[in-house]
The first five atom37 places (N, CA, C, CB, O) and aatype in JSON, in Angstrom:
{
  "aatype": [12, 1, 13, 10, 0, 3, 12, 7, 19, 15, 19, 1, 19, 19, 6, 17, 10, 1, 16, 6, 7, 8, 3, 0, 10, 8, 10, 1, 3, 5, 7, 17, 5, 1, 10, 19, 3, 1, 6, 19, 13, 19, 11, 0, 10, 0, 6, 7, 1, 0, 19, 10, 16, 13, 3, 13, 3, 13, 7, 6, 10, 0, 0, 10, 15, 0, 7, 1, 0, 19, 15, 19, 9, 19, 13, 11, 10, 11, 2, 0, 1, 0, 6, 8, 19, 19, 0, 1, 10, 1, 8, 19, 10, 0, 16, 15, 0, 3, 0, 9, 0, 1, 7, 0, 9, 9, 19, 19, 6, 7, 15, 1, 8, 1, 9, 1, 16, 10, 14, 9, 9, 11, 16, 1, 14, 15],
  "atom_mask": [
    [1, 1, 1, 1, 1],
    [1, 1, 1, 1, 1],
    [1, 1, 1, 1, 1],
    [1, 1, 1, 1, 1],
    [1, 1, 1, 1, 1],
    [1, 1, 1, 1, 1],
    [1, 1, 1, 1, 1],
    [1, 1, 1, 0, 1],
    [1, 1, 1, 1, 1],
    [1, 1, 1, 1, 1],
    [1, 1, 1, 1, 1],
    [1, 1, 1, 1, 1],
    [1, 1, 1, 1, 1],
    [1, 1, 1, 1, 1],
    [1, 1, 1, 1, 1],
    [1, 1, 1, 1, 1],
    [1, 1, 1, 1, 1],
    [1, 1, 1, 1, 1],
    [1, 1, 1, 1, 1],
    [1, 1, 1, 1, 1],
    [1, 1, 1, 0, 1],
    [1, 1, 1, 1, 1],
    [1, 1, 1, 1, 1],
    [1, 1, 1, 1, 1],
    [1, 1, 1, 1, 1],
    [1, 1, 1, 1, 1],
    [1, 1, 1, 1, 1],
    [1, 1, 1, 1, 1],
    [1, 1, 1, 1, 1],
    [1, 1, 1, 1, 1],
    [1, 1, 1, 0, 1],
    [1, 1, 1, 1, 1],
    [1, 1, 1, 1, 1],
    [1, 1, 1, 1, 1],
    [1, 1, 1, 1, 1],
    [1, 1, 1, 1, 1],
    [1, 1, 1, 1, 1],
    [1, 1, 1, 1, 1],
    [1, 1, 1, 1, 1],
    [1, 1, 1, 1, 1],
    [1, 1, 1, 1, 1],
    [1, 1, 1, 1, 1],
    [1, 1, 1, 1, 1],
    [1, 1, 1, 1, 1],
    [1, 1, 1, 1, 1],
    [1, 1, 1, 1, 1],
    [1, 1, 1, 1, 1],
    [1, 1, 1, 0, 1],
    [1, 1, 1, 1, 1],
    [1, 1, 1, 1, 1],
    [1, 1, 1, 1, 1],
    [1, 1, 1, 1, 1],
    [1, 1, 1, 1, 1],
    [1, 1, 1, 1, 1],
    [1, 1, 1, 1, 1],
    [1, 1, 1, 1, 1],
    [1, 1, 1, 1, 1],
    [1, 1, 1, 1, 1],
    [1, 1, 1, 0, 1],
    [1, 1, 1, 1, 1],
    [1, 1, 1, 1, 1],
    [1, 1, 1, 1, 1],
    [1, 1, 1, 1, 1],
    [1, 1, 1, 1, 1],
    [1, 1, 1, 1, 1],
    [1, 1, 1, 1, 1],
    [1, 1, 1, 0, 1],
    [1, 1, 1, 1, 1],
    [1, 1, 1, 1, 1],
    [1, 1, 1, 1, 1],
    [1, 1, 1, 1, 1],
    [1, 1, 1, 1, 1],
    [1, 1, 1, 1, 1],
    [1, 1, 1, 1, 1],
    [1, 1, 1, 1, 1],
    [1, 1, 1, 1, 1],
    [1, 1, 1, 1, 1],
    [1, 1, 1, 1, 1],
    [1, 1, 1, 1, 1],
    [1, 1, 1, 1, 1],
    [1, 1, 1, 1, 1],
    [1, 1, 1, 1, 1],
    [1, 1, 1, 1, 1],
    [1, 1, 1, 1, 1],
    [1, 1, 1, 1, 1],
    [1, 1, 1, 1, 1],
    [1, 1, 1, 1, 1],
    [1, 1, 1, 1, 1],
    [1, 1, 1, 1, 1],
    [1, 1, 1, 1, 1],
    [1, 1, 1, 1, 1],
    [1, 1, 1, 1, 1],
    [1, 1, 1, 1, 1],
    [1, 1, 1, 1, 1],
    [1, 1, 1, 1, 1],
    [1, 1, 1, 1, 1],
    [1, 1, 1, 1, 1],
    [1, 1, 1, 1, 1],
    [1, 1, 1, 1, 1],
    [1, 1, 1, 1, 1],
    [1, 1, 1, 1, 1],
    [1, 1, 1, 1, 1],
    [1, 1, 1, 0, 1],
    [1, 1, 1, 1, 1],
    [1, 1, 1, 1, 1],
    [1, 1, 1, 1, 1],
    [1, 1, 1, 1, 1],
    [1, 1, 1, 1, 1],
    [1, 1, 1, 1, 1],
    [1, 1, 1, 0, 1],
    [1, 1, 1, 1, 1],
    [1, 1, 1, 1, 1],
    [1, 1, 1, 1, 1],
    [1, 1, 1, 1, 1],
    [1, 1, 1, 1, 1],
    [1, 1, 1, 1, 1],
    [1, 1, 1, 1, 1],
    [1, 1, 1, 1, 1],
    [1, 1, 1, 1, 1],
    [1, 1, 1, 1, 1],
    [1, 1, 1, 1, 1],
    [1, 1, 1, 1, 1],
    [1, 1, 1, 1, 1],
    [1, 1, 1, 1, 1],
    [1, 1, 1, 1, 1],
    [1, 1, 1, 1, 1]
  ],
  "atom_positions": [
    [[143.94, 199.05, 107.42], [143.63, 197.53, 107.78], [143.83, 197.49, 109.33], [144.72, 196.36, 106.97], [144.47, 198.43, 109.81]],
    [[143.4, 196.6, 110.1], [143.75, 196.37, 111.01], [144.85, 195.29, 111.86], [142.88, 196.41, 111.15], [144.97, 194.11, 111.53]],
    [[145.58, 195.91, 112.97], [146.53, 195.0, 113.2], [146.37, 195.01, 114.87], [148.04, 195.43, 112.5], [145.6, 195.66, 115.59]],
    [[147.27, 194.14, 115.17], [147.37, 193.61, 116.63], [148.98, 193.28, 116.8], [146.33, 192.14, 116.9], [149.43, 192.24, 116.31]],
    [[149.62, 193.95, 117.33], [151.13, 193.71, 117.75], [151.44, 192.8, 118.9], [151.76, 195.0, 118.13], [150.72, 192.95, 119.89]],
    [[152.33, 191.94, 118.93], [152.81, 191.02, 119.65], [153.87, 191.87, 120.56], [153.35, 189.86, 118.76], [154.53, 192.77, 120.05]],
    [[153.97, 191.55, 121.81], [154.51, 192.07, 122.88], [156.17, 192.58, 122.13], [154.46, 190.83, 124.23], [156.71, 193.63, 122.47]],
    [[156.65, 191.82, 121.31], [158.31, 191.51, 120.94], [158.28, 193.24, 120.1], [0.0, 0.0, 0.0], [159.2, 194.06, 120.07]],
    [[156.87, 193.37, 119.48], [157.31, 194.53, 118.48], [157.1, 195.92, 119.09], [156.45, 194.47, 117.09], [156.24, 196.05, 119.96]],
    [[157.91, 197.06, 118.65], [157.75, 198.15, 119.47], [156.53, 198.86, 119.41], [158.7, 198.99, 119.26], [155.85, 198.66, 118.4]],
    [[156.09, 199.64, 120.28], [154.94, 200.42, 120.51], [155.09, 201.71, 119.12], [155.01, 201.08, 122.34], [154.15, 202.33, 118.64]],
    [[156.43, 201.81, 118.76], [156.49, 202.93, 117.77], [156.07, 202.68, 116.34], [157.84, 203.42, 117.72], [155.76, 203.46, 115.44]],
    [[156.18, 201.24, 116.39], [155.78, 200.73, 115.33], [153.76, 200.92, 115.03], [156.44, 199.17, 115.54], [153.1, 201.53, 114.19]],
    [[153.49, 200.24, 115.9], [152.03, 200.78, 116.14], [151.86, 202.27, 116.08], [151.52, 200.36, 117.53], [151.15, 202.7, 115.17]],
    [[152.26, 202.89, 116.67], [152.44, 204.83, 116.53], [152.4, 205.17, 115.04], [154.23, 205.59, 117.17], [151.69, 206.05, 114.56]],
    [[153.53, 204.1, 114.13], [153.77, 204.52, 112.81], [152.25, 204.08, 111.81], [155.31, 203.68, 112.29], [151.77, 204.64, 110.82]],
    [[151.89, 203.12, 112.43], [150.97, 202.55, 111.88], [149.43, 203.37, 111.75], [150.97, 201.35, 112.59], [148.68, 203.54, 110.78]],
    [[149.34, 203.76, 113.12], [148.36, 205.05, 113.54], [148.42, 206.0, 112.89], [148.5, 205.62, 114.71], [147.33, 206.54, 112.68]],
    [[149.71, 206.66, 112.26], [149.57, 207.64, 111.63], [149.11, 207.64, 109.95], [150.69, 208.16, 111.92], [148.59, 208.51, 109.25]],
    [[149.53, 206.34, 109.69], [149.59, 205.91, 108.05], [147.8, 205.33, 108.31], [151.21, 204.26, 107.44], [147.29, 204.78, 107.33]],
    [[147.09, 205.44, 109.34], [145.3, 205.3, 108.98], [145.23, 204.08, 109.34], [0.0, 0.0, 0.0], [144.17, 203.55, 109.03]],
    [[146.04, 203.34, 109.94], [145.35, 202.02, 109.8], [144.94, 201.79, 111.64], [146.63, 200.63, 108.96], [145.46, 202.56, 112.45]],
    [[144.22, 200.94, 112.01], [143.59, 200.6, 113.03], [144.57, 199.55, 113.69], [142.2, 200.14, 112.68], [144.56, 198.37, 113.33]],
    [[145.4, 200.0, 114.63], [146.35, 199.21, 115.28], [146.23, 199.06, 116.51], [147.47, 199.55, 115.11], [145.63, 200.04, 116.97]],
    [[146.53, 198.24, 117.37], [146.76, 198.05, 118.91], [148.2, 197.49, 119.25], [145.64, 197.0, 119.53], [148.94, 196.99, 118.4]],
    [[148.4, 197.57, 120.14], [149.56, 196.83, 121.16], [149.25, 195.84, 122.31], [150.29, 197.89, 121.9], [148.49, 196.19, 123.2]],
    [[149.65, 194.99, 122.32], [148.87, 194.06, 123.51], [149.03, 194.85, 124.95], [149.68, 192.34, 123.68], [148.33, 194.66, 125.95]],
    [[150.21, 195.87, 124.82], [150.39, 196.49, 125.85], [149.16, 197.57, 126.18], [151.68, 197.03, 125.71], [148.89, 197.93, 127.32]],
    [[148.45, 198.06, 124.95], [147.41, 199.22, 124.75], [146.68, 198.59, 125.62], [146.7, 199.6, 123.3], [146.76, 199.03, 126.77]],
    [[145.95, 197.64, 125.42], [144.89, 196.43, 126.46], [145.39, 196.2, 127.63], [144.7, 194.84, 125.91], [144.57, 196.25, 128.55]],
    [[146.37, 195.98, 127.89], [146.54, 195.12, 129.28], [146.77, 193.79, 129.29], [0.0, 0.0, 0.0], [146.8, 193.01, 130.25]],
    [[147.0, 193.54, 127.75], [147.01, 191.8, 127.5], [148.61, 191.49, 126.96], [145.65, 191.22, 126.04], [148.91, 191.13, 125.82]],
    [[149.39, 191.68, 127.91], [150.62, 191.27, 128.21], [150.69, 189.95, 128.55], [151.14, 191.99, 129.12], [151.51, 189.32, 127.88]],
    [[150.2, 189.46, 129.23], [150.54, 187.71, 129.5], [149.54, 187.06, 128.61], [150.26, 187.06, 131.28], [149.45, 185.87, 128.91]],
    [[148.9, 187.35, 127.8], [148.01, 186.22, 126.59], [149.04, 185.39, 126.01], [147.14, 187.04, 125.12], [149.98, 185.95, 125.44]],
    [[148.97, 184.12, 126.07], [149.55, 183.03, 125.49], [149.04, 182.93, 124.33], [149.45, 181.91, 126.14], [147.82, 182.9, 124.17]],
    [[149.97, 182.85, 123.28], [149.88, 182.97, 121.72], [148.49, 182.71, 121.39], [150.85, 181.94, 120.92], [147.93, 183.51, 120.64]],
    [[147.93, 181.81, 121.79], [146.89, 181.24, 120.98], [145.7, 181.67, 121.31], [146.84, 179.93, 120.99], [144.86, 181.53, 120.42]],
    [[145.17, 182.37, 122.71], [144.58, 183.71, 122.79], [144.86, 184.85, 122.18], [144.61, 184.05, 123.78], [143.9, 185.57, 121.88]],
    [[146.26, 185.3, 121.85], [146.65, 186.77, 121.06], [145.96, 186.14, 119.57], [148.8, 187.29, 120.97], [145.25, 186.95, 118.98]],
    [[146.11, 184.87, 118.97], [145.64, 184.83, 117.76], [143.98, 184.51, 117.68], [146.49, 183.83, 117.06], [143.44, 184.55, 116.58]],
    [[143.31, 184.24, 118.7], [142.0, 184.03, 118.79], [141.61, 185.71, 118.79], [141.54, 183.02, 120.18], [141.16, 186.13, 117.73]],
    [[141.71, 186.32, 119.5], [141.62, 187.78, 119.64], [141.89, 188.3, 118.29], [142.62, 188.37, 120.69], [140.92, 188.94, 117.86]],
    [[143.03, 188.22, 117.39], [143.15, 188.91, 116.43], [141.99, 188.4, 115.25], [144.61, 188.83, 116.08], [141.54, 189.14, 114.37]],
    [[141.58, 186.84, 115.48], [140.91, 186.43, 114.33], [139.32, 187.06, 114.73], [141.06, 184.63, 114.09], [138.48, 187.11, 113.83]],
    [[138.96, 187.52, 116.09], [137.74, 187.82, 116.47], [137.6, 189.12, 115.86], [137.52, 187.75, 117.92], [136.51, 189.41, 115.37]],
    [[138.47, 189.89, 115.83], [138.67, 191.27, 115.57], [139.09, 191.61, 114.18], [139.63, 191.77, 116.47], [139.11, 192.76, 113.75]],
    [[139.47, 190.39, 113.39], [140.01, 191.17, 112.01], [141.04, 191.53, 111.9], [0.0, 0.0, 0.0], [141.29, 192.26, 110.95]],
    [[142.23, 191.11, 112.96], [143.29, 191.93, 112.87], [144.45, 191.19, 112.2], [143.61, 192.45, 114.19], [144.36, 189.96, 112.26]],
    [[145.65, 191.73, 111.52], [146.67, 191.11, 111.19], [147.66, 190.77, 112.83], [147.37, 192.12, 109.96], [147.63, 191.49, 113.83]],
    [[148.29, 189.73, 112.7], [149.18, 189.99, 114.11], [150.92, 190.39, 113.28], [149.2, 188.08, 115.42], [151.55, 189.83, 112.38]],
    [[151.1, 191.26, 113.89], [152.58, 191.49, 113.96], [153.19, 191.11, 115.24], [152.89, 192.92, 113.71], [152.86, 191.35, 116.4]],
    [[154.22, 190.43, 114.72], [155.41, 189.54, 115.67], [156.56, 189.2, 115.45], [155.18, 188.43, 115.96], [156.95, 189.54, 114.33]],
    [[157.39, 188.59, 116.14], [158.97, 188.27, 115.67], [158.88, 186.52, 116.32], [160.52, 189.61, 116.68], [159.78, 185.69, 116.39]],
    [[157.73, 186.45, 116.65], [157.46, 184.8, 117.21], [156.86, 183.86, 116.04], [156.2, 184.76, 118.59], [155.78, 184.03, 115.48]],
    [[157.76, 182.87, 115.8], [157.35, 182.03, 114.56], [155.82, 181.09, 114.94], [158.81, 180.85, 114.17], [154.93, 180.7, 114.19]],
    [[155.97, 180.96, 116.36], [154.48, 180.25, 116.56], [153.38, 180.88, 116.1], [154.1, 180.04, 117.93], [152.45, 180.1, 115.9]],
    [[153.1, 182.26, 115.8], [151.71, 182.43, 115.23], [151.56, 182.08, 113.51], [151.28, 184.06, 115.53], [150.6, 182.19, 112.74]],
    [[153.0, 181.61, 113.33], [152.6, 181.34, 111.75], [152.01, 179.79, 111.63], [0.0, 0.0, 0.0], [151.3, 179.37, 110.72]],
    [[152.43, 179.12, 112.68], [151.83, 177.74, 112.7], [150.41, 177.9, 113.03], [152.52, 176.76, 113.73], [149.61, 177.18, 112.44]],
    [[149.91, 178.91, 114.06], [148.71, 179.03, 114.41], [147.96, 179.39, 113.42], [148.58, 179.74, 115.35], [146.75, 179.21, 113.5]],
    [[148.62, 180.09, 112.09], [147.82, 180.28, 111.32], [147.5, 179.27, 110.19], [148.1, 181.31, 110.98], [146.5, 179.15, 109.47]],
    [[148.6, 178.62, 110.25], [148.77, 177.75, 109.05], [147.39, 176.54, 109.83], [150.85, 177.02, 108.76], [146.51, 175.93, 109.23]],
    [[147.67, 176.55, 111.16], [146.7, 175.07, 111.47], [145.01, 175.69, 111.87], [147.53, 173.98, 113.23], [144.25, 175.08, 112.62]],
    [[144.65, 177.06, 111.13], [143.51, 177.73, 111.69], [142.35, 177.09, 110.62], [143.7, 179.54, 111.7], [141.27, 177.67, 110.52]],
    [[142.56, 176.23, 110.07], [141.22, 175.52, 109.32], [140.54, 176.69, 108.62], [140.02, 174.75, 110.47], [139.37, 176.94, 108.89]],
    [[141.35, 177.6, 107.53], [140.77, 178.14, 106.82], [140.29, 179.46, 107.03], [0.0, 0.0, 0.0], [139.91, 180.17, 106.1]],
    [[140.29, 179.91, 108.53], [139.84, 181.04, 109.08], [141.1, 182.05, 108.65], [139.5, 180.84, 110.71], [142.29, 181.76, 108.82]],
    [[140.65, 183.17, 108.12], [141.72, 184.01, 107.74], [141.81, 185.28, 108.48], [141.63, 184.29, 106.37], [141.11, 186.29, 108.42]],
    [[142.93, 184.97, 109.28], [143.59, 185.97, 109.78], [145.58, 186.14, 109.8], [142.92, 185.88, 111.13], [146.44, 185.48, 110.38]],
    [[145.63, 187.17, 109.02], [147.22, 187.41, 108.56], [148.32, 187.52, 109.76], [147.34, 188.9, 107.69], [148.34, 188.22, 110.77]],
    [[149.18, 186.57, 109.27], [150.22, 186.99, 110.5], [151.55, 187.51, 109.75], [150.65, 185.54, 111.63], [151.86, 186.97, 108.69]],
    [[152.37, 188.59, 110.3], [153.48, 189.39, 110.09], [154.37, 188.8, 110.59], [153.46, 190.61, 110.5], [154.22, 189.09, 111.77]],
    [[155.26, 188.13, 110.54], [156.32, 187.62, 111.12], [157.42, 188.19, 110.74], [156.41, 186.42, 110.97], [157.75, 188.04, 109.56]],
    [[158.17, 188.89, 111.53], [159.49, 189.53, 111.38], [160.72, 188.92, 111.61], [159.54, 190.5, 112.1], [160.95, 188.67, 112.8]],
    [[161.7, 188.58, 110.69], [163.14, 187.59, 110.83], [163.87, 188.8, 110.69], [163.58, 186.2, 109.54], [163.92, 189.31, 109.57]],
    [[164.59, 189.47, 111.86], [165.18, 190.48, 111.3], [166.27, 190.45, 112.13], [164.45, 191.71, 111.19], [166.14, 190.06, 113.29]],
    [[167.36, 190.81, 111.7], [168.57, 190.99, 112.51], [168.52, 192.06, 113.18], [169.72, 191.01, 111.83], [168.88, 191.93, 114.35]],
    [[168.12, 193.36, 112.77], [168.16, 194.47, 112.87], [166.41, 194.62, 113.36], [168.81, 195.13, 111.54], [165.49, 194.69, 112.56]],
    [[166.25, 194.64, 114.98], [164.88, 194.8, 115.23], [164.5, 195.88, 115.93], [164.4, 193.8, 115.81], [163.57, 195.93, 116.74]],
    [[165.48, 197.04, 115.52], [164.92, 198.76, 115.67], [163.82, 198.94, 115.0], [165.9, 199.95, 115.08], [163.6, 198.43, 113.9]],
    [[162.81, 199.92, 115.81], [161.63, 200.24, 115.26], [161.88, 200.78, 113.74], [160.95, 201.26, 116.19], [161.32, 200.35, 112.73]],
    [[162.81, 201.77, 113.8], [163.02, 202.36, 112.13], [162.95, 201.34, 111.26], [164.47, 203.09, 111.77], [162.11, 201.39, 110.36]],
    [[163.9, 200.13, 111.37], [164.09, 199.35, 110.45], [162.81, 198.37, 110.18], [165.3, 198.71, 110.76], [162.47, 197.97, 109.07]],
    [[162.13, 198.06, 111.55], [161.02, 197.32, 111.29], [159.64, 198.29, 110.69], [160.72, 196.54, 112.69], [158.69, 197.64, 110.28]],
    [[159.57, 199.24, 110.66], [158.82, 200.29, 109.93], [159.21, 200.29, 108.27], [159.21, 201.77, 110.66], [158.45, 200.15, 107.3]],
    [[160.33, 200.44, 108.3], [160.97, 200.37, 106.84], [160.71, 199.31, 106.07], [162.34, 200.38, 106.83], [160.26, 199.49, 104.94]],
    [[160.97, 198.01, 106.57], [160.47, 196.64, 105.93], [158.84, 196.75, 105.74], [160.88, 195.25, 107.01], [158.3, 196.46, 104.68]],
    [[158.1, 197.21, 106.9], [156.69, 196.67, 106.6], [155.96, 198.04, 106.16], [155.89, 195.85, 108.03], [154.74, 198.17, 106.22]],
    [[156.93, 199.16, 105.67], [156.36, 199.9, 104.75], [156.2, 199.37, 103.37], [157.0, 200.98, 104.72], [155.31, 199.59, 102.54]],
    [[157.18, 198.67, 103.31], [157.4, 197.95, 101.93], [156.38, 196.93, 101.6], [158.76, 197.24, 101.87], [155.73, 196.9, 100.56]],
    [[156.27, 195.81, 102.92], [155.4, 194.88, 102.89], [153.75, 195.0, 102.57], [155.62, 194.43, 103.99], [153.02, 194.2, 101.99]],
    [[153.46, 196.15, 103.1], [152.23, 197.04, 102.91], [151.95, 197.66, 101.58], [152.3, 198.14, 103.82], [150.75, 197.67, 101.29]],
    [[152.73, 198.15, 100.74], [152.87, 198.29, 99.52], [152.65, 197.7, 98.61], [153.57, 198.44, 99.35], [152.2, 198.19, 97.58]],
    [[153.01, 196.11, 98.85], [153.86, 195.68, 97.92], [152.73, 194.23, 98.07], [155.77, 195.68, 98.3], [152.99, 193.26, 97.36]],
    [[151.76, 194.18, 98.83], [151.44, 192.75, 99.85], [150.09, 192.95, 100.57], [152.71, 192.5, 101.19], [149.67, 192.09, 101.35]],
    [[149.39, 194.16, 100.31], [147.99, 194.31, 101.02], [147.05, 193.72, 100.76], [147.49, 195.32, 101.0], [146.14, 193.57, 101.58]],
    [[147.0, 193.05, 99.13], [145.76, 191.95, 99.01], [146.25, 191.04, 99.77], [145.35, 191.28, 97.55], [145.44, 190.63, 100.61]],
    [[147.16, 190.63, 99.8], [147.45, 189.12, 100.46], [147.2, 189.31, 102.09], [149.26, 188.52, 100.13], [146.77, 188.43, 102.85]],
    [[147.46, 190.25, 102.35], [146.96, 190.45, 103.74], [145.77, 190.74, 104.15], [147.51, 191.27, 104.26], [145.41, 190.59, 105.32]],
    [[145.06, 191.16, 103.26], [143.36, 191.19, 103.49], [142.95, 189.97, 103.45], [142.45, 191.97, 102.44], [141.96, 189.74, 104.14]],
    [[143.45, 189.02, 102.78], [142.75, 187.73, 102.16], [143.31, 186.65, 103.08], [143.13, 187.41, 100.46], [142.74, 185.55, 103.08]],
    [[144.41, 186.87, 103.89], [144.81, 185.95, 104.52], [146.5, 185.34, 104.18], [0.0, 0.0, 0.0], [146.64, 184.7, 103.14]],
    [[147.52, 185.52, 104.94], [148.61, 184.95, 104.58], [149.38, 184.72, 105.79], [149.26, 185.69, 103.62], [148.83, 184.88, 106.88]],
    [[150.37, 184.41, 105.74], [151.51, 184.3, 106.39], [152.89, 184.69, 105.81], [151.51, 183.12, 106.73], [153.54, 183.99, 105.03]],
    [[153.27, 185.94, 106.31], [154.27, 186.58, 105.55], [155.37, 186.78, 106.53], [153.79, 187.89, 104.87], [155.32, 187.3, 107.65]],
    [[156.41, 186.23, 105.85], [157.69, 186.38, 106.73], [158.55, 187.46, 106.11], [158.56, 184.98, 106.83], [158.73, 187.55, 104.89]],
    [[159.16, 188.4, 107.13], [159.9, 189.56, 106.76], [161.1, 189.6, 107.11], [159.43, 190.61, 107.15], [161.52, 189.83, 108.24]],
    [[161.76, 189.35, 106.03], [163.6, 189.2, 106.15], [164.13, 190.78, 105.95], [164.44, 188.02, 104.58], [163.47, 191.8, 105.73]],
    [[165.3, 190.64, 106.08], [165.88, 192.11, 105.9], [165.85, 192.84, 104.53], [0.0, 0.0, 0.0], [165.86, 194.06, 104.43]],
    [[165.8, 191.83, 103.29], [165.65, 192.05, 102.11], [165.04, 191.81, 101.2], [166.19, 191.96, 101.83], [165.19, 192.3, 100.08]],
    [[163.91, 190.67, 101.65], [162.79, 190.54, 100.89], [161.53, 190.11, 102.25], [163.13, 189.25, 99.52], [161.6, 190.16, 103.48]],
    [[160.78, 189.81, 101.57], [159.42, 188.78, 102.3], [158.95, 187.78, 101.28], [157.86, 189.74, 102.75], [158.9, 187.91, 100.05]],
    [[158.61, 186.74, 102.03], [157.67, 185.63, 101.82], [156.5, 185.49, 101.92], [157.86, 184.87, 102.32], [156.05, 185.67, 103.05]],
    [[155.81, 185.23, 101.15], [154.08, 185.18, 101.41], [153.63, 183.47, 101.1], [153.07, 186.45, 100.03], [153.87, 182.84, 100.07]],
    [[153.0, 183.05, 102.17], [152.24, 182.02, 101.91], [150.66, 182.25, 101.98], [152.68, 181.04, 102.77], [150.31, 182.61, 103.1]],
    [[149.97, 182.18, 101.37], [148.61, 182.47, 101.33], [147.61, 181.17, 102.1], [148.28, 182.7, 99.69], [147.87, 179.97, 102.02]],
    [[146.38, 181.8, 102.88], [145.87, 180.98, 103.55], [144.48, 180.58, 103.09], [145.96, 181.4, 104.72], [143.7, 181.42, 102.64]],
    [[144.14, 179.12, 103.24], [144.37, 178.41, 103.67], [145.47, 177.44, 103.47], [143.58, 178.22, 103.71], [145.33, 177.0, 102.33]],
    [[146.25, 177.02, 103.91], [146.97, 175.81, 103.78], [146.8, 174.56, 103.25], [147.2, 175.55, 104.65], [146.81, 173.57, 103.98]],
    [[146.59, 174.46, 101.82], [145.83, 173.14, 101.8], [147.3, 171.98, 101.64], [144.49, 173.11, 100.21], [148.32, 172.26, 101.01]],
    [[147.13, 171.09, 102.17], [147.91, 170.11, 101.75], [147.32, 169.15, 100.67], [148.29, 169.44, 102.86], [146.28, 168.5, 100.83]],
    [[148.18, 169.13, 99.46], [147.64, 168.02, 98.48], [148.23, 166.76, 98.69], [147.88, 168.35, 97.03], [149.4, 166.78, 99.09]],
    [[147.5, 165.26, 98.45], [147.73, 164.12, 98.45], [148.77, 163.77, 97.47], [146.65, 163.54, 98.32], [148.64, 164.43, 96.44]],
    [[149.82, 162.91, 97.44], [150.94, 162.81, 96.56], [150.19, 161.76, 95.66], [152.46, 162.36, 97.27], [149.43, 160.96, 96.21]],
    [[150.42, 161.72, 94.11], [149.62, 161.09, 93.21], [150.18, 159.48, 93.17], [149.7, 161.92, 91.78], [149.63, 158.66, 92.43]]
  ]
}
């Protein structure tokens, strides 16, 4: 899988993903530290990368992306140390790789994760 890590995500998480055979970049790797969220999202979309972030704004960008499938994995963790993020991400990848590949917003919490598949379609009330 292909990933793009936002600035709040440790570089060690990206390094772990690479050791697992994933194509992972950190914004810092490319000198993209100053990109605004929308530009990061567009770059991830263009390169077919799932965004790894602690920033809930990316979930909103994905929800409003009009069906363009780029996954966003949002960490909502009290413990943001790299080892803990890797442990949670390992579980998410093992159980939800198909959703990530198709396009989803995944919120990762301390003991669970929630998946919202994309595109988000609003239904009219009857």
